[in-house]
Kinemage of the C-alpha trace (Angstrom):
@kinemage 1
@onewidth
@group {chain A} dominant
@subgroup {mainchain}
@vectorlist {calphas} color= white
{ca met a 1} P -215.111 167.686 80.677
{ca lys a 2} L -216.989 164.872 78.975
{ca ile a 3} L -215.681 163.648 75.629
{ca gln a 4} L -218.873 164.631 73.833
{ca arg a 5} L -218.528 168.232 74.987
{ca leu a 6} L -214.850 168.193 74.140
{ca phe a 7} L -215.559 167.069 70.607
{ca arg a 8} L -218.190 169.775 70.114
{ca phe a 9} L -215.769 172.466 71.271
{ca ile a 10} L -213.011 171.221 68.987
{ca cys a 11} L -215.432 171.194 66.060
{ca ile a 12} L -216.043 174.874 66.731
{ca ile a 13} L -212.337 175.646 66.684
{ca phe a 14} L -211.375 173.544 63.677
{ca pro a 15} L -213.126 174.145 60.372
{ca val a 16} L -214.992 171.081 59.164
{ca gly a 17} L -212.602 168.620 57.617
{ca val a 18} L -209.392 170.541 58.292
{ca leu a 19} L -208.061 168.368 61.076
{ca leu a 20} L -209.516 165.209 59.634
{ca ile a 21} L -207.417 165.501 56.454
{ca ala a 22} L -204.325 166.729 58.279
{ca cys a 23} L -202.114 163.812 57.329
{ca ser a 24} L -203.299 160.483 56.116
{ca ser a 25} L -201.232 157.391 56.764
{ca glu a 26} L -200.632 157.227 53.003
{ca asp a 27} L -198.882 160.619 52.988
{ca thr a 28} L -195.300 159.698 52.173
{ca asp a 29} L -194.066 163.253 52.874
{ca arg a 30} L -195.208 163.350 56.500
{ca leu a 31} L -191.717 162.604 57.822
{ca asn a 32} L -189.709 164.569 55.266
{ca phe a 33} L -187.660 167.441 56.663
{ca arg a 34} L -185.728 170.340 55.212
{ca glu a 35} L -184.044 173.427 56.579
{ca lys a 36} L -186.187 176.431 55.678
{ca gly a 37} L -184.029 179.354 56.769
{ca asn a 38} L -186.577 180.593 59.307
{ca glu a 39} L -185.682 182.552 62.403
{ca val a 40} L -186.072 180.274 65.424
{ca pro a 41} L -187.360 181.556 68.787
{ca val a 42} L -185.148 181.316 71.858
{ca phe a 43} L -185.862 178.483 74.272
{ca asn a 44} L -185.445 179.670 77.856
{ca ala a 45} L -184.113 176.867 80.077
{ca asp a 46} L -184.602 179.031 83.178
{ca ser a 47} L -188.310 179.205 82.390
{ca ala a 48} L -188.539 175.440 81.864
{ca tyr a 49} L -186.691 174.902 85.147
{ca thr a 50} L -189.194 177.144 86.955
{ca phe a 51} L -192.102 175.173 85.504
{ca ile a 52} L -190.578 171.969 86.888
{ca asp a 53} L -189.988 173.575 90.279
{ca gln a 54} L -193.604 174.736 90.406
{ca gln a 55} L -194.832 171.192 89.822
{ca val a 56} L -192.521 169.737 92.466
{ca ser a 57} L -193.656 172.392 94.949
{ca phe a 58} L -197.092 170.742 94.996
{ca gly a 59} L -195.542 167.552 96.321
{ca pro a 60} L -195.941 164.098 94.755
{ca arg a 61} L -198.500 164.132 91.921
{ca his a 62} L -199.711 160.538 91.954
{ca pro a 63} L -203.430 160.009 91.211
{ca asn a 64} L -205.944 160.938 93.938
{ca ser a 65} L -203.362 162.933 95.906
{ca lys a 66} L -203.579 166.591 96.882
{ca gly a 67} L -200.527 167.358 94.760
{ca his a 68} L -202.193 165.700 91.782
{ca arg a 69} L -205.296 167.884 92.108
{ca gln a 70} L -203.274 171.077 92.575
{ca thr a 71} L -201.024 170.295 89.627
{ca lys a 72} L -204.005 169.616 87.390
{ca glu a 73} L -205.385 173.101 88.077
{ca phe a 74} L -201.942 174.657 87.614
{ca leu a 75} L -201.437 172.979 84.231
{ca leu a 76} L -204.901 173.853 82.971
{ca asp a 77} L -204.567 177.486 84.048
{ca lys a 78} L -201.067 177.838 82.596
{ca leu a 79} L -201.962 176.305 79.247
{ca lys a 80} L -205.154 178.349 78.996
{ca ser a 81} L -203.084 181.487 79.533
{ca tyr a 82} L -200.902 180.463 76.556
{ca ala a 83} L -203.296 178.731 74.139
{ca gly a 84} L -206.565 180.407 75.081
{ca glu a 85} L -209.526 179.167 77.085
{ca arg a 86} L -211.209 177.405 74.162
{ca ser a 87} L -208.090 175.570 72.998
{ca val a 88} L -207.398 173.663 76.216
{ca phe a 89} L -209.379 170.594 77.259
{ca ala a 90} L -209.484 168.224 80.208
{ca gln a 91} L -210.230 164.625 79.263
{ca glu a 92} L -211.429 163.183 82.550
{ca phe a 93} L -211.865 159.486 83.231
{ca thr a 94} L -211.676 156.922 86.023
{ca glu a 95} L -209.662 153.737 86.096
{ca ala a 96} L -209.240 151.021 88.691
{ca gly a 97} L -205.670 150.720 89.932
{ca tyr a 98} L -203.885 147.424 90.492
{ca asp a 99} L -205.096 147.601 94.117
{ca gly a 100} L -208.731 148.147 93.096
{ca val a 101} L -208.740 151.835 94.050
{ca gln a 102} L -210.693 154.026 91.619
{ca leu a 103} L -208.291 156.605 90.226
{ca glu a 104} L -209.528 160.036 89.140
{ca leu a 105} L -207.456 160.799 86.057
{ca thr a 106} L -207.219 163.634 83.547
{ca asn a 107} L -205.426 163.968 80.232
{ca ile a 108} L -204.769 167.623 79.392
{ca ile a 109} L -204.807 168.751 75.752
{ca ala a 110} L -203.795 172.143 74.348
{ca ser a 111} L -203.866 173.157 70.686
{ca phe a 112} L -201.747 175.875 69.097
{ca asn a 113} L -202.398 177.296 65.641
{ca pro a 114} L -205.668 175.324 65.691
{ca arg a 115} L -206.740 176.246 62.161
{ca ala a 116} L -203.655 174.653 60.619
{ca gly a 117} L -204.558 171.347 58.998
{ca asp a 118} L -200.977 170.087 59.060
{ca arg a 119} L -200.195 169.177 62.697
{ca ile a 120} L -197.745 167.488 65.033
{ca met a 121} L -198.168 166.220 68.586
{ca leu a 122} L -195.874 166.742 71.584
{ca cys a 123} L -196.550 164.784 74.750
{ca ala a 124} L -195.356 163.859 78.228
{ca his a 125} L -196.872 162.376 81.369
{ca trp a 126} L -197.692 164.696 84.262
{ca asp a 127} L -198.350 162.209 87.052
{ca thr a 128} L -195.634 160.867 89.345
{ca arg a 129} L -194.939 157.424 90.735
{ca pro a 130} L -196.812 156.595 93.961
{ca arg a 131} L -193.952 154.508 95.371
{ca ala a 132} L -190.145 154.722 95.423
{ca asp a 133} L -189.668 151.036 94.707
{ca glu a 134} L -186.088 151.499 93.452
{ca asp a 135} L -185.051 153.273 96.659
{ca ser a 136} L -183.192 151.598 99.503
{ca leu a 137} L -185.503 153.205 102.066
{ca ala a 138} L -189.154 154.314 102.166
{ca thr a 139} L -190.027 152.203 99.143
{ca glu a 140} L -193.751 152.858 99.569
{ca thr a 141} L -193.335 156.647 99.740
{ca pro a 142} L -194.317 158.659 96.632
{ca ile a 143} L -191.432 160.211 94.701
{ca pro a 144} L -190.964 163.956 93.991
{ca gly a 145} L -190.798 163.253 90.236
{ca ala a 146} L -188.737 166.256 89.179
{ca asp a 147} L -187.301 164.461 86.150
{ca asp a 148} L -189.709 161.541 85.807
{ca gly a 149} L -192.803 163.495 84.922
{ca gly a 150} L -191.826 167.052 85.776
{ca ser a 151} L -189.107 167.675 83.194
{ca gly a 152} L -191.090 166.677 80.106
{ca val a 153} L -193.990 168.853 81.229
{ca gly a 154} L -191.629 171.728 82.008
{ca val a 155} L -190.157 171.661 78.501
{ca leu a 156} L -193.625 171.534 76.932
{ca leu a 157} L -194.869 174.441 79.039
{ca glu a 158} L -191.909 176.509 77.870
{ca leu a 159} L -192.716 175.575 74.264
{ca ala a 160} L -196.316 176.608 74.938
{ca arg a 161} L -195.088 179.968 76.261
{ca ile a 162} L -193.014 180.449 73.115
{ca met a 163} L -195.922 179.527 70.836
{ca ser a 164} L -198.194 181.989 72.636
{ca his a 165} L -195.915 184.743 71.305
{ca glu a 166} L -194.971 183.266 67.946
{ca leu a 167} L -197.114 180.590 66.331
{ca pro a 168} L -195.257 178.082 64.172
{ca glu a 169} L -196.404 177.474 60.606
{ca ile a 170} L -197.578 174.002 61.567
{ca gly a 171} L -200.279 173.191 64.111
{ca val a 172} L -199.014 171.812 67.413
{ca asp a 173} L -201.013 169.805 69.927
{ca ile a 174} L -199.621 169.301 73.420
{ca val a 175} L -200.987 166.257 75.238
{ca leu a 176} L -200.171 165.643 78.906
{ca phe a 177} L -201.010 162.079 79.857
{ca asp a 178} L -202.098 161.052 83.334
{ca gly a 179} L -201.585 157.703 85.046
{ca glu a 180} L -198.448 156.730 83.128
{ca asp a 181} L -196.463 155.677 86.174
{ca tyr a 182} L -199.051 154.049 88.427
{ca gly a 183} L -198.276 150.439 87.541
{ca lys a 184} L -196.642 147.896 89.771
{ca lys a 185} L -193.108 146.683 89.179
{ca gly a 186} L -193.032 143.580 87.015
{ca ser a 187} L -196.359 144.178 85.252
{ca leu a 188} L -197.326 146.648 82.522
{ca glu a 189} L -201.061 146.255 83.094
{ca lys a 190} L -201.588 149.484 85.050
{ca tyr a 191} L -198.994 151.655 83.344
{ca phe a 192} L -199.843 154.106 80.528
{ca leu a 193} L -203.429 154.571 81.700
{ca gly a 194} L -203.778 158.052 80.183
{ca ser a 195} L -202.316 157.294 76.769
{ca arg a 196} L -204.382 154.111 76.509
{ca tyr a 197} L -207.565 155.982 77.320
{ca trp a 198} L -206.702 158.847 74.963
{ca ala a 199} L -205.863 156.456 72.118
{ca asn a 200} L -209.029 154.394 72.602
{ca asn a 201} L -211.226 157.471 73.086
{ca pro a 202} L -209.735 160.089 70.745
{ca pro a 203} L -211.217 163.538 71.422
{ca val a 204} L -211.013 164.255 67.678
{ca gln a 205} L -212.039 161.397 65.429
{ca asn a 206} L -209.497 160.422 62.757
{ca tyr a 207} L -206.847 162.582 64.396
{ca ser a 208} L -203.735 162.027 62.306
{ca pro a 209} L -200.817 164.389 62.906
{ca arg a 210} L -197.592 163.986 60.957
{ca phe a 211} L -195.882 162.540 64.004
{ca gly a 212} L -195.623 162.638 67.764
{ca ile a 213} L -192.713 163.229 70.133
{ca leu a 214} L -192.820 161.941 73.700
{ca leu a 215} L -190.567 163.533 76.334
{ca asp a 216} L -189.706 161.426 79.381
{ca met a 217} L -186.910 162.188 81.849
{ca val a 218} L -185.361 164.967 79.754
{ca gly a 219} L -183.986 167.270 82.478
{ca gly a 220} L -181.431 165.364 84.529
{ca ile a 221} L -177.772 166.271 85.002
{ca asn a 222} L -175.517 164.662 82.380
{ca ala a 223} L -178.491 163.037 80.667
{ca gln a 224} L -177.892 160.879 77.615
{ca phe a 225} L -180.518 160.092 75.007
{ca pro a 226} L -179.586 157.181 72.759
{ca lys a 227} L -181.920 156.264 69.912
{ca glu a 228} L -184.670 154.287 71.625
{ca lys a 229} L -185.342 151.053 69.752
{ca tyr a 230} L -189.118 151.312 69.257
{ca ser a 231} L -188.669 154.891 68.057
{ca leu a 232} L -186.274 153.703 65.368
{ca gln a 233} L -188.836 151.109 64.366
{ca tyr a 234} L -191.815 153.479 64.197
{ca ala a 235} L -190.284 156.726 62.895
{ca pro a 236} L -186.600 156.412 61.965
{ca ala a 237} L -186.605 159.558 59.813
{ca leu a 238} L -187.832 161.666 62.729
{ca val a 239} L -185.258 160.169 65.097
{ca asn a 240} L -182.442 160.802 62.643
{ca glu a 241} L -183.576 164.385 61.987
{ca leu a 242} L -183.683 165.275 65.682
{ca trp a 243} L -180.323 163.663 66.394
{ca thr a 244} L -178.823 165.423 63.340
{ca ile a 245} L -180.085 168.770 64.654
{ca ala a 246} L -178.539 167.959 68.023
{ca glu a 247} L -175.185 167.209 66.428
{ca glu a 248} L -175.316 170.444 64.415
{ca lys a 249} L -175.929 172.363 67.648
{ca asn a 250} L -173.073 170.581 69.459
{ca tyr a 251} L -175.438 168.593 71.658
{ca gly a 252} L -174.088 165.233 70.559
{ca asn a 253} L -172.995 164.549 74.130
{ca tyr a 254} L -176.702 164.456 75.061
{ca phe a 255} L -178.250 162.959 71.913
{ca leu a 256} L -176.003 159.954 71.399
{ca asp a 257} L -175.788 158.509 67.906
{ca leu a 258} L -176.064 155.052 69.390
{ca pro a 259} L -178.855 152.472 69.573
{ca gly a 260} L -180.739 152.294 72.835
{ca ser a 261} L -183.077 149.844 74.480
{ca ala a 262} L -186.659 149.002 73.519
{ca ile a 263} L -188.620 150.854 76.198
{ca asn a 264} L -192.335 150.397 76.781
{ca asp a 265} L -193.720 153.915 77.186
{ca asp a 266} L -196.659 156.028 76.043
{ca his a 267} L -195.289 156.211 72.493
{ca val a 268} L -195.701 152.460 72.023
{ca val a 269} L -199.393 152.731 72.952
{ca ile a 270} L -199.908 155.581 70.471
{ca asn a 271} L -198.140 153.754 67.662
{ca arg a 272} L -199.937 150.460 68.181
{ca ile a 273} L -203.455 151.788 68.670
{ca leu a 274} L -203.556 154.888 66.456
{ca asn a 275} L -200.667 154.239 64.081
{ca ile a 276} L -199.319 157.749 64.666
{ca pro a 277} L -195.521 157.567 64.199
{ca thr a 278} L -194.334 158.639 67.646
{ca ile a 279} L -190.865 158.571 69.155
{ca asp a 280} L -189.546 158.757 72.702
{ca ile a 281} L -186.758 161.055 73.852
{ca ile a 282} L -185.923 159.313 77.118
{ca arg a 283} L -182.865 159.175 79.335
{ca his a 284} L -181.284 155.722 79.504
{ca arg a 285} L -177.957 154.073 78.864
{ca pro a 286} L -177.043 153.130 75.279
{ca asp a 287} L -177.619 149.402 75.555
{ca thr a 288} L -179.833 147.347 73.283
{ca glu a 289} L -180.220 144.485 75.727
{ca asn a 290} L -180.471 145.857 79.276
{ca ile a 291} L -182.592 148.894 80.154
{ca thr a 292} L -180.740 151.132 82.611
{ca phe a 293} L -182.192 154.437 83.754
{ca ala a 294} L -180.639 157.187 85.884
{ca pro a 295} L -179.603 156.229 89.439
{ca tyr a 296} L -182.332 158.472 90.885
{ca trp a 297} L -185.083 156.768 88.842
{ca his a 298} L -188.070 155.821 91.038
{ca thr a 299} L -186.293 157.011 94.178
{ca gln a 300} L -186.602 159.966 96.540
{ca asn a 301} L -183.549 161.479 94.841
{ca asp a 302} L -185.619 162.427 91.799
{ca asn a 303} L -185.817 166.005 93.082
{ca met a 304} L -184.788 169.462 91.913
{ca asp a 305} L -181.153 168.805 92.829
{ca ile a 306} L -180.734 166.599 89.772
{ca ile a 307} L -182.387 168.965 87.267
{ca ser a 308} L -179.943 170.621 84.860
{ca his a 309} L -180.442 173.888 82.985
{ca glu a 310} L -177.933 172.650 80.394
{ca thr a 311} L -179.895 169.479 79.656
{ca leu a 312} L -183.158 171.410 79.382
{ca gln a 313} L -181.484 173.879 77.016
{ca ala a 314} L -180.219 171.088 74.767
{ca val a 315} L -183.617 169.413 74.501
{ca gly a 316} L -185.447 172.708 74.033
{ca asp a 317} L -183.070 174.014 71.364
{ca val a 318} L -183.422 170.840 69.324
{ca leu a 319} L -187.218 170.938 69.492
{ca val a 320} L -187.662 174.606 68.560
{ca glu a 321} L -185.330 174.126 65.606
{ca leu a 322} L -187.417 171.205 64.407
{ca ile a 323} L -190.768 172.936 64.926
{ca tyr a 324} L -189.909 176.329 63.470
{ca asn a 325} L -187.313 175.542 60.817
{ca arg a 326} L -187.384 171.925 59.650
{ca ile a 327} L -191.061 171.086 59.067
């Protein structure tokens, strides 16, 4: 769908001015939180797990692949079934890869409670890496991407399912970025293609949600999420609120109250281009100097065997508490 058409459709859904005044950068209350005493829906980790398995069943989802095309249709159909046909949009674009190949890419956007002026954004990347360059064998073979790509999308699809039954008081926009993991090792030039395009070509002009949360590698066994360094720089109040919720729910073994590394990811692009305070929940070791990801990262072992219902439950429980009871 062309951006011009996308903008016209969104203008139909959102009353004039509602989204545009959602949250200005001068709004000092945008990252204030309080417990409201609301009943919180149940996050179903089995459902999130199934959504990941369905993505993996299509095979690797790197740009221009068969699995990529099949997954795109799956995600659009699933989100339309939850948000409604007119609240889901495909932002299509092309980008030359590091090898000169023209990549057919699509960011997928779904809006829930679209008439709410006060909004937040949840995001993940849905593509997978086209090469297993951290593997000992078959380094040029695409990875399954169960955790790196699949898990963040799986959690967001489960949140979409929940919101289809019970809308939160706040508006929620889910954005699935494409082309995040295409880049070549040692250079950031061809990473984050989808978030860069989305930020430079916003489907809704002056889009300014309270904050954004990026999910990346949030489903692995024994995952640990220290406080990523850029996240603490851009939105410390949001980081501290989420990690406090995790501690209250006895998930402190996942959400470590420790500083993590500074990780270049989609959230950095969003912060720097659009100034939307966005954090990254991402699995890595608590180390401020050396970035260390899971042993299966960018290998063929990133498959369903390493996906944990317990990890998905922890991440999902923290997010539904935030969305339904703390904003």
